[in-house]
C-alpha positions as CSV (number, residue, x, y, z in Angstrom):
1,M,13.7,-4.4,5.5
2,A,14.1,-7.0,7.9
3,Q,16.0,-6.0,10.9
4,S,18.1,-8.2,12.6
5,S,18.5,-8.7,16.8
6,K,22.0,-7.5,16.6
7,N,20.3,-4.1,15.5
8,A,17.5,-4.7,18.2
9,S,18.8,-1.4,20.1
10,R,18.0,0.7,17.5
11,A,14.5,0.7,18.7
12,C,15.1,1.4,22.5
13,Q,16.1,4.9,23.7
14,G,18.2,5.9,26.3
15,P,22.1,7.3,26.1
16,S,22.7,6.0,29.6
17,R,21.7,2.7,28.7
18,R,23.6,2.2,24.9
19,S,26.6,3.6,27.0
20,L,26.7,0.8,29.2
21,L,26.2,-1.6,26.3
22,K,29.8,0.4,24.5
23,A,31.3,-1.2,27.5
24,G,29.3,-4.0,27.7
25,M,30.7,-7.9,26.9
26,L,27.9,-8.8,24.2
27,T,29.1,-5.7,22.6
28,A,32.8,-6.3,22.4
29,F,31.7,-9.6,20.7
30,G,28.9,-7.3,18.3
31,L,26.1,-9.3,19.4
32,G,23.0,-8.3,20.4
33,L,21.5,-11.3,22.6
34,D,20.9,-9.0,25.3
35,D,18.7,-6.6,24.0
36,L,16.9,-9.5,21.9
37,F,16.0,-11.1,25.5
38,R,14.9,-7.7,27.0
39,L,12.5,-7.3,24.2
40,Q,10.9,-10.3,24.5
41,S,10.4,-9.6,28.0
42,L,8.3,-6.5,27.4
43,A,6.7,-8.1,24.8
44,V,2.6,-8.1,25.3
45,G,2.1,-11.7,26.7
46,T,0.1,-13.8,23.9
47,G,-2.5,-16.9,23.6
48,G,-3.9,-18.5,20.6
49,I,-2.0,-21.6,20.8
50,K,-3.2,-25.1,20.5
51,P,-1.2,-28.3,21.8
52,T,0.1,-30.4,18.5
53,K,2.6,-33.0,17.4
54,V,3.8,-30.4,14.7
55,K,7.2,-28.6,16.7
56,H,9.1,-27.3,14.3
57,C,9.1,-25.9,10.5
58,I,12.2,-25.2,8.1
59,L,10.8,-23.1,5.2
60,I,13.3,-23.3,2.1
61,W,12.7,-19.8,0.5
62,M,13.7,-19.4,-3.1
63,A,14.8,-15.7,-3.5
64,G,13.9,-14.4,-6.7
65,G,11.1,-16.6,-8.2
66,P,11.9,-20.0,-9.2
67,S,10.1,-20.7,-12.9
68,H,7.1,-23.2,-11.9
69,I,6.9,-24.2,-16.0
70,D,11.0,-25.4,-15.3
71,T,10.7,-27.1,-11.6
72,F,7.4,-28.5,-10.9
73,D,4.7,-27.6,-13.1
74,P,6.1,-28.7,-16.4
75,K,4.1,-28.0,-19.9
76,P,5.6,-30.8,-22.5
77,D,2.2,-29.8,-24.6
78,A,2.5,-26.0,-24.8
79,P,4.1,-24.3,-28.3
80,S,8.3,-24.0,-27.5
81,D,8.5,-20.5,-26.5
82,V,6.9,-21.8,-23.5
83,K,7.6,-25.3,-22.8
84,G,11.0,-24.3,-22.9
85,E,14.1,-26.9,-23.1
86,F,13.6,-29.4,-19.8
87,K,11.5,-32.7,-19.7
88,P,9.3,-33.6,-17.7
89,I,9.7,-37.3,-15.6
90,D,8.3,-40.0,-13.9
91,T,8.6,-39.4,-10.7
92,A,7.2,-41.6,-7.5
93,V,3.8,-41.0,-7.5
94,P,1.9,-42.5,-10.6
95,G,0.7,-40.0,-13.6
96,L,3.2,-37.2,-12.0
97,K,6.1,-35.7,-13.5
98,I,8.2,-32.8,-12.5
99,S,11.4,-31.6,-14.3
100,E,14.4,-33.5,-15.7
101,V,16.3,-30.7,-13.1
102,F,14.9,-32.6,-10.2
103,P,16.0,-36.6,-10.6
104,K,16.0,-36.8,-6.8
105,L,13.0,-35.2,-5.4
106,A,11.4,-37.2,-8.5
107,K,11.9,-40.1,-6.7
108,M,10.9,-38.7,-3.2
109,M,7.7,-37.3,-4.8
110,D,5.2,-39.7,-2.9
111,Q,6.7,-38.1,0.3
112,V,5.3,-34.6,-0.6
113,T,2.3,-32.6,-1.1
114,L,3.1,-30.4,-4.0
115,I,0.8,-27.3,-4.9
116,R,0.7,-26.0,-8.2
117,S,-2.2,-23.2,-8.1
118,V,-0.9,-21.0,-5.7
119,T,-1.6,-17.4,-6.9
120,S,-1.2,-13.7,-6.2
121,P,-1.6,-10.6,-7.6
122,E,1.7,-9.0,-6.8
123,A,4.3,-10.1,-8.7
124,D,7.2,-7.4,-7.2
125,H,9.9,-9.1,-5.1
126,D,9.6,-7.1,-2.1
127,R,5.6,-7.2,-2.4
128,A,5.1,-10.5,-3.4
129,A,7.8,-11.8,-0.3
130,H,5.7,-10.1,2.6
131,H,2.3,-11.7,0.5
132,L,4.0,-15.2,0.8
133,L,6.0,-14.8,4.1
134,T,3.4,-13.2,6.0
135,G,-0.5,-14.0,4.4
136,Y,-0.9,-10.3,3.8
137,R,-0.8,-8.0,1.1
138,P,1.8,-5.1,2.0
139,S,0.5,-2.0,3.0
140,P,1.8,1.6,3.2
141,A,0.8,1.5,7.0
142,L,1.9,-1.3,8.3
143,V,4.5,-4.2,8.1
144,Y,2.8,-7.7,9.0
145,P,4.9,-10.5,11.2
146,S,6.2,-13.4,9.4
147,F,5.5,-17.1,10.2
148,G,8.8,-17.5,11.8
149,S,8.3,-14.2,14.1
150,V,5.0,-15.1,15.0
151,I,6.0,-18.6,15.8
152,S,8.7,-17.0,18.2
153,K,6.4,-14.9,19.9
154,T,4.1,-17.3,21.0
155,L,6.3,-19.7,21.9
156,E,8.0,-16.8,24.0
157,N,7.0,-18.0,27.9
158,T,8.4,-21.4,26.4
159,R,11.5,-21.1,25.1
160,G,15.0,-22.4,25.9
161,A,18.6,-21.7,25.7
162,L,18.5,-21.6,21.8
163,P,16.6,-18.9,19.8
164,P,13.4,-20.2,18.4
165,Y,13.5,-18.0,15.2
166,V,17.1,-18.9,13.1
167,A,17.8,-17.7,9.5
168,M,20.8,-19.1,7.5
169,P,22.4,-17.0,6.2
170,D,20.9,-14.2,6.5
171,A,16.6,-13.6,6.5
172,P,14.8,-12.7,3.6
173,I,13.2,-9.3,2.8
174,F,10.0,-9.3,5.1
175,A,11.0,-12.7,7.1
176,S,10.9,-10.1,10.2
177,S,9.1,-9.3,12.8
178,G,6.9,-6.4,11.2
179,Y,4.6,-4.5,13.8
180,L,6.0,-6.4,16.3
181,T,9.0,-6.1,18.4
182,P,12.3,-6.8,16.9
183,A,12.9,-9.0,20.0
184,Y,10.9,-11.6,17.2
185,D,13.4,-10.9,14.3
186,P,15.2,-14.1,13.3
187,F,18.4,-14.6,14.5
188,A,20.9,-14.7,11.5
189,V,23.4,-17.6,11.5
190,G,25.5,-15.6,8.8
191,G,28.5,-16.5,6.9
192,D,28.6,-20.1,4.4
193,A,27.9,-23.5,6.1
194,N,30.1,-24.9,3.7
195,A,33.3,-22.7,4.6
196,E,36.5,-23.9,6.3
197,G,36.5,-22.8,9.7
198,F,32.9,-21.6,9.9
199,R,31.4,-19.5,12.6
200,V,28.1,-18.6,13.6
201,Q,28.0,-14.9,13.7
202,N,27.5,-13.0,17.4
203,L,27.8,-16.7,18.7
204,T,31.5,-17.4,18.9
205,P,33.8,-15.3,20.5
206,P,36.9,-14.1,18.7
207,D,39.7,-16.5,19.7
208,E,41.4,-14.1,21.1
209,V,38.6,-14.5,23.8
210,T,39.0,-16.7,26.6
211,L,36.3,-18.1,29.1
212,E,38.3,-16.1,31.7
213,R,38.1,-12.7,29.6
214,L,34.3,-13.5,29.1
215,N,33.4,-13.6,32.7
216,R,36.0,-10.4,33.7
217,R,33.4,-8.7,31.3
218,R,30.9,-9.9,32.4
219,G,32.0,-9.0,35.9
220,M,32.3,-5.4,34.7
221,V,29.1,-4.9,33.3
222,K,27.7,-6.0,36.2
223,R,29.5,-3.3,38.0
224,L,28.1,-0.7,35.3
225,D,24.5,-1.9,35.9
226,G,24.8,-1.5,39.9
227,F,26.3,2.0,39.3
228,A,23.3,2.5,36.9
229,R,20.8,1.6,39.3
230,D,22.0,3.9,42.1
231,V,21.7,6.8,39.4
232,A,18.6,6.2,38.0
233,A,16.3,2.8,38.7
234,T,14.1,2.2,35.4
235,T,13.1,-0.9,33.8
236,L,15.8,-0.8,31.4
237,V,18.6,-1.1,34.0
238,T,17.0,-2.5,36.5
239,S,16.3,-5.7,34.9
240,R,19.7,-5.5,32.4
241,D,21.5,-8.1,34.9
242,Q,18.8,-11.1,33.6
243,F,19.0,-10.5,30.0
244,A,23.0,-10.1,29.8
245,D,23.0,-13.2,32.4
246,R,20.7,-15.2,29.5
247,A,22.4,-13.6,26.4
248,Y,25.5,-15.3,28.0
249,D,23.9,-18.3,29.3
250,L,23.3,-18.5,25.3
251,L,26.7,-17.7,24.7
252,T,28.2,-20.3,26.8
253,S,25.5,-23.1,26.3
254,S,27.1,-26.1,25.2
255,K,23.8,-27.0,23.4
256,A,23.9,-24.2,21.4
257,Q,27.5,-24.5,20.4
258,E,26.7,-28.1,19.7
259,A,24.1,-27.3,17.6
260,F,25.9,-25.2,15.4
261,R,28.8,-27.2,14.9
262,I,28.2,-28.5,12.0
263,G,31.9,-30.1,11.3
264,D,30.9,-32.4,13.7
265,E,28.4,-34.3,11.3
266,T,30.3,-37.2,9.2
267,P,31.8,-36.7,5.9
268,E,29.8,-38.9,4.3
269,M,26.8,-37.0,6.0
270,R,28.0,-33.6,4.9
271,Q,29.0,-34.9,1.3
272,A,25.2,-36.5,1.2
273,Y,23.8,-33.1,1.9
274,G,25.7,-31.5,-1.0
275,R,29.2,-29.4,-0.4
276,N,27.8,-26.7,-1.0
277,T,26.0,-23.7,0.7
278,F,22.5,-24.6,0.4
279,G,23.5,-28.3,1.2
280,Q,24.7,-27.6,4.4
281,S,22.4,-25.3,5.4
282,C,20.1,-28.0,5.0
283,L,22.3,-30.3,7.5
284,M,22.3,-27.0,10.3
285,A,18.5,-27.0,9.9
286,R,18.3,-30.9,10.6
287,R,20.8,-30.2,13.6
288,L,18.8,-26.8,15.0
289,I,15.6,-28.6,15.1
290,Q,17.0,-31.7,16.6
291,A,18.2,-29.5,19.2
292,G,14.7,-27.9,19.9
293,V,14.6,-24.6,17.4
294,S,11.1,-24.2,16.1
295,F,11.4,-21.9,13.3
296,V,14.5,-22.3,10.2
297,T,14.4,-20.4,7.3
298,I,17.0,-21.3,4.8
299,N,17.3,-18.2,2.6
300,N,18.2,-19.8,-0.9
301,R,19.5,-16.7,-2.4
302,G,23.2,-17.3,-3.7
303,P,25.7,-14.8,-4.0
304,A,23.2,-12.9,-6.3
305,Q,21.1,-12.5,-3.6
306,L,18.1,-13.1,-6.1
307,Q,19.7,-16.2,-7.7
308,W,16.0,-17.8,-8.9
309,D,15.4,-14.3,-10.5
310,T,16.5,-15.7,-14.1
311,H,15.4,-12.7,-16.7
312,A,18.0,-14.1,-18.5
313,Q,19.8,-17.7,-19.4
314,N,17.0,-19.4,-17.5
315,F,17.6,-22.7,-18.2
316,P,21.2,-23.0,-17.9
317,S,21.2,-21.4,-14.6
318,I,18.6,-23.4,-13.4
319,K,20.4,-27.1,-15.0
320,D,23.9,-26.2,-14.1
321,T,23.6,-23.9,-10.9
322,L,20.3,-23.6,-9.0
323,A,18.3,-26.9,-9.8
324,P,21.2,-29.3,-8.5
325,P,21.8,-28.3,-4.9
326,L,18.1,-28.4,-4.0
327,D,17.7,-31.2,-5.7
328,T,20.1,-32.9,-3.6
329,G,19.9,-30.8,-0.5
330,L,15.9,-31.0,0.3
331,S,15.5,-34.7,-0.9
332,T,18.2,-35.4,1.5
333,L,16.7,-33.5,4.2
334,L,13.6,-35.1,4.3
335,E,15.1,-38.7,3.7
336,D,17.0,-37.4,7.0
337,L,14.0,-36.2,9.1
338,K,12.2,-39.2,8.0
339,R,15.5,-41.6,9.5
340,L,15.5,-39.4,12.7
341,G,11.8,-39.8,13.1
342,L,11.1,-36.0,13.1
343,L,9.3,-35.6,9.5
344,N,5.8,-36.1,11.3
345,E,6.8,-33.4,13.7
346,T,8.4,-30.9,11.3
347,L,6.3,-29.1,8.8
348,V,8.7,-28.4,5.3
349,I,7.9,-25.7,2.7
350,A,9.7,-24.9,-0.5
351,M,8.4,-21.8,-2.1
352,G,9.4,-19.0,-3.6
353,E,7.4,-15.4,-3.7
354,F,6.5,-15.6,-7.7
355,G,6.3,-18.0,-10.6
356,R,7.7,-16.7,-14.0
357,T,6.3,-15.8,-17.3
358,P,5.4,-18.6,-19.6
359,K,6.2,-17.1,-23.0
360,I,10.4,-17.0,-22.6
361,N,11.6,-13.6,-23.4
362,A,14.6,-12.6,-25.9
363,N,17.2,-12.8,-23.2
364,G,16.0,-16.7,-22.9
365,G,14.8,-15.9,-19.6
366,R,11.3,-16.1,-17.8
367,D,10.1,-12.7,-16.1
368,H,8.1,-12.1,-12.9
369,H,4.6,-13.5,-12.9
370,G,2.1,-14.0,-9.4
371,R,-0.9,-15.5,-11.2
372,A,0.7,-18.6,-11.4
373,N,3.2,-20.5,-8.8
374,S,4.0,-24.0,-7.0
375,A,4.9,-24.8,-3.6
376,L,6.1,-27.7,-2.1
377,M,5.1,-29.1,1.9
378,A,6.0,-31.8,3.9
379,G,6.1,-33.6,6.8
380,A,3.8,-32.4,9.9
381,G,1.4,-35.4,8.7
382,I,0.9,-33.6,5.4
383,P,-0.4,-36.5,3.0
384,K,2.1,-37.9,0.7
385,G,2.2,-38.2,-3.1
386,A,-0.8,-35.2,-3.2
387,V,-1.0,-32.8,-6.0
388,I,-3.1,-30.0,-5.2
389,G,-4.3,-27.4,-7.6
390,K,-3.4,-26.8,-11.9
391,T,-2.8,-24.3,-13.8
392,D,-3.9,-23.8,-17.5
393,S,-1.9,-25.6,-20.5
394,K,0.7,-22.6,-20.9
395,G,0.8,-22.4,-16.9
396,D,-0.2,-18.6,-16.8
397,S,-3.2,-19.2,-13.8
398,P,-5.1,-21.5,-12.6
399,I,-8.1,-23.3,-13.3
400,D,-8.6,-25.6,-10.8
401,R,-8.4,-25.0,-7.0
402,P,-6.9,-21.2,-6.6
403,I,-5.1,-20.6,-3.6
404,T,-3.7,-17.7,-1.9
405,P,-0.8,-16.8,0.1
406,A,-3.6,-16.1,3.0
407,D,-4.7,-20.2,2.2
408,L,-0.8,-20.9,2.9
409,A,-0.6,-18.7,6.0
410,A,-3.7,-20.1,7.6
411,T,-2.8,-23.6,6.7
412,V,0.8,-23.1,8.6
413,Y,-0.2,-21.5,11.0
414,T,-3.0,-24.0,11.9
415,A,-0.4,-27.4,11.2
416,L,1.9,-26.0,13.9
417,G,-1.3,-25.2,16.6
418,I,-1.4,-21.6,16.0
419,D,-5.4,-20.0,15.7
420,P,-5.2,-18.0,12.4
421,N,-7.8,-15.9,13.6
422,Y,-5.9,-14.9,16.7
423,Q,-5.3,-11.1,17.3
424,F,-1.6,-9.2,18.4
425,D,-1.9,-5.6,18.6
426,T,0.0,-3.2,16.6
427,P,1.9,-0.6,18.6
428,D,-1.0,1.9,19.0
429,G,-3.3,-0.8,19.9
430,R,-5.1,-2.0,17.0
431,P,-6.0,-5.6,17.2
432,V,-4.8,-7.2,13.9
433,R,-5.7,-11.2,13.1
434,L,-2.8,-13.1,12.2
435,V,-4.0,-13.9,8.7
436,D,-7.4,-11.9,6.8
437,G,-9.9,-14.0,4.9
438,G,-7.3,-17.1,4.5
439,K,-8.7,-20.9,4.5
440,V,-6.9,-23.6,6.0
441,L,-6.8,-26.4,2.9
442,P,-8.7,-29.4,4.3
443,E,-6.9,-31.3,1.8
444,L,-3.3,-31.0,4.1
445,L,-5.2,-30.9,7.4
446,H,-8.2,-32.5,6.7
447,A,-10.0,-29.5,9.2
């Protein structure tokens, strides 16, 4: 399971440090950012990164596994118990049709690449999520780091005030640092960006905590640290000033506060993205990218945690609840990034852990299906209006260009300037490649 940076201190030993934190400024806010910075400093430096014009990535994670047949891979000629209730519609790409539930995205398909042949042997939520988010099939021996965590580690020496890896409202399972330290877990925004009075979890002090009180608490921490150094001069104690200072700088950074201040957007812009949790998360992602954040994950999970897990009532759920926010939010995000000149330097990915069964079950739903899945990719020089792969007439399996999660991972890393063959060391010193056996898709990167 993913750990938040808030809980990073659990991985650190030493009662004196724990007691200091309890008295410290940041713990008073429920904020563990000093732990995050300290852990990053203690991690081993990395290489494997190459200069690239692509600076950012936004991953839209459709938690639960969306039905590929009812979204991006319709099968209108299949039997009625397969093709379902939705009709295919024309798109901006001649000859390409997608489901009628995405009228706005249909007009944007000439700006994206659609992959229709993602395939995996995993059909359990947790195992499939691990496979798609890391490029590795799950192993009882090791949890592998997710894309965002790898980006966070490779960029640790160039980071600014904002966290390099952010998740909204929280991180999907296995969108974490895996065998790396918790320093590379995502910073979880928390809460609903569409809510009145929205505040970023662990970043905004309570109303009663003024800057003056913040400074007093900071001074108290410094005095306690000085006492601790007199008692036991350890690396953790002597370095704590530095990391508390960095966390303090983030807490008081006008740039950080501005990046998360979604209320500064015009009502018209907020409405364009959709006044719902997903739409405002897309808008927040754009603001974070503008501010320099490297990797943003939007966990499109809904109140039910796995909202695309449509074992029952698949068609009304997609038509009335799931598709409209995605259609509006994603299409507006792509338009906005393009308008701001950010799309060429930002890789946008939309996918879930698997597709769903071709045959509709007795509850009007579709069940887990790893053999066939669709993914959308845009920006970062990705070809526009392209379609990769094809599934059979019932959407059961790829019949052309099967693409594994490892292939996707290798392509994502390469697009972001990271060698997928680069190795990190596990805690026991074993070198492990970022991707095992994946092949970069030349259709996407002209590799």
